[in-house]
N, C-alpha and C positions, 0 to 999 in steps of 0.2 A: 346264695345261689337262686339266680333265676331259673323260672321254669324254661324247659327247652322250647325253643323255636324252630319251624322249619326253615331250611335253607331255600325252599322252592315251595309252591304252591301245591306241587304235587302230595297225592295222598297214597297209602298203601296199595299197590298194583295187584296184592296175592301172588306171589312169583311162583306159589306151588313146589317150592321148594321141601324136598321127602322129610327131611329133617325138621321140619316147622310144625309145631302143636296145631295150627290152623288144619291142616291136610286133612286127618282124620274128622274133623268136627265139621266142616265144611262139606263133606262128602256125605254125611249122615244129613245134615239140614241144610239144604239148598237156600233158605231164607238168610242165613249167616253170612256177613259182608263185614268182614274185620276193616275195609276200608273205611267204613264210615265212624269209626273210633278212633284209628289207626294212624299216627301223623308220622309222615316220612321225612327223616331226618339225616343227611349226609355229613360225613366227616372226613378231614385229610390226616394221612399219617402224622403221629405228634400231638392230634388233638385231643384234649381231654372231656369225656363224655360227663363225666361228674367224679369229683374229689372225696377224698375219704372225710366223713363227718359232716357233708352235706346234706341238708332234708331231701327226703324220697318225695317227689311229687307222683311217680310214676315209674313204668317200667320200659324197659328196652329188649325187644326182641330183634336179634342180629339178623339182618336179611343177605348181607353182602359186605365180605372183606373179615376184618381180625381184629380181636379187642383184648389187650393184656391185661388181668385184674391183679394189683398189687397192695401191699402194705407198708406203710412205711414204719421202720424200726427205730430204736433209741442208736444215737451215733449217727444218725444222717444215712444209714443203711435201708435198702428197701427189699424186700421178698416178691417176686412174681409168683403169684397163689397158682394162676390158670391163663391159659391163653384160649380164648371162646372162638367158636367160628358160625358160620350161618346154620340159624335154629337154635341157638342158646338164648335164653333170657339171663338179662341183668339186671340186678337190685331186688331179688327176692329175698334174699338172706338180710335184706334189712327189715323188711316188713314190720318185723315186729317192734322193732325198736325206734322206726321212725326216721333214720339218718343212716347213710350209706357206709359198709364197714369197711370196704376196698376204695382205691382208684381205679377207674377207667380210662385207657389210654389206647386210640386207635393205631395200630401197627402198620395200616396202609389204610387207600380210601375205604372208607366204612359207609355203609347205608343200614339205617336203623328202623325200625317200626315202634313209635313212642305211641305208648297207652297210658292213658292218664288213671292215677290208682282209684279213684272211684268206680271209673266204667271197666276197669279190669274186675274188680268186687262182682259189678253185676254182670259182668261175661260168665264170671265162676257159677254165679246163682243161676242164669239161663240155660246155661251148656254144660250138664254133668258129664260130656265127654271129654270137654277140655279140661274140665276139674280133674279127670281121672288122668287124663294125658298128663296133667302137670305133675299130680303126683309120682307119677313113673318117671318122669324127667329128674324131677329133684330127687328121687332114690338113686338113680343112676350118677348124678352130680356128686352127692354124699357119697357114695362107692368110691368114683375117681378120686375124690380128695383125699380120703381115708386111705387110698392104695398109694397115692403120691407120697402121704406123710409118711407112711411104714415102709415105703423106699428110702424117703431120705434118713430116717432114722437108724435103720440097719444096714445099710449099703455104705460103702466107702465112695470116697471121690469117683472113681471109675465106671462103679457100678450106678452112681446117682446119674453121670453122665448118659449113659449107655440108655440107664431107663428112659431118660429123657427124650432121648432120640426116637427109641420106638414108639413112646408114645405120642411124640407129635407127627411121627411118621402115619400111626394110626388115623388122628383126629385131623390132621391138616395133610397128610401126602397124595399125592397122585401116582398113578403108574408111568414109570420111566424105563425104555429100553435096559437101563443099567441098574434099575432097584424101583425104589420110590423117592421122589423129591419131595421133600418139604416145603409146601408152596407158601411158606409166610416167612419174610425176612426178619431174624432175630440175630441182635449183635451179641458179640460173645459175651459182653458183660451182662445181655439179659439172659443170656442161655445160664449163668454162672448165679445169676439170682434166682431163677427157676429153679435149679439142682442144688441151693444153696450151699454153694463152695466159693471158694475165691476166684476173681478175675484170670489171676495168673495161673491157678489150677486148671482151670477150665480151657484154658488157652493150650496148656500143654497136653492135657488128654487130648483133646481135640486135633491136634497136630499128631500125635501118637496115632489114633484112628485113623486120621488119613495118610500117614506113612503106611500102615498097614495095608489100605485098601478098603477099608469098611464103610468109609464115607470117602465124598468127594464135593468141591465146591463149583455148584453150578451158579456163577454170578455172585449172588450176595446171598443164596440160599444153599442149604445142604441135601445132597442126595446120599441116601441111605443105600449103600450096593451090598451089605454082607450082614441081613436081620440074624443070622445064625450067631455068628462073631459077637455080636453084640449082646445077644439073649445068652451066651456062654458067661457073662460077666453079672447075672442076676444071680 
């Protein structure tokens, strides 16, 4: 796999996304300018940022859009581990082994800031506040992965789908007059892969939830209308 190259000559504009790790660092240190070492790369829906097993040349800070992380299983199956949004960092789980453990694919038009691995190391050495924020971010991600695993192991199919919808509405939701709109397009197959159930099972459960008025379709997106009903299945 070749090193990522920018689709345009633009550099990181430091968008001040409140979820980004750069925010607190830059407010503390006005000399810190991420655009000096962060290369902007844009991907369209369906494009791969990196493949499972590819060498790690650097890390990706997600500035805009959404990315799914997945792992290929035996028999040609795929498990979607997470859907990431602005402020998340991709690739850190592979830093100690030198190769990506997961595959990353854009779910929509996505913009990332790519940081060379050596520059990232220098950043951690020069800016302790960034290192501290990174540790906190990684701790949050580990907790979310543990909760996702626990939810998958101890809940039935309906509970898994309910948990997934609630989690997506929390991480990728925006307010809507009738509830919370999950602001990322996911197919029923992708939802099934995230919940660890068969596609047919996921379709039946989603149809059931929709018939009860707990969720609704908004184009190709899902509107969560009754969080309490979904929470009752957990």
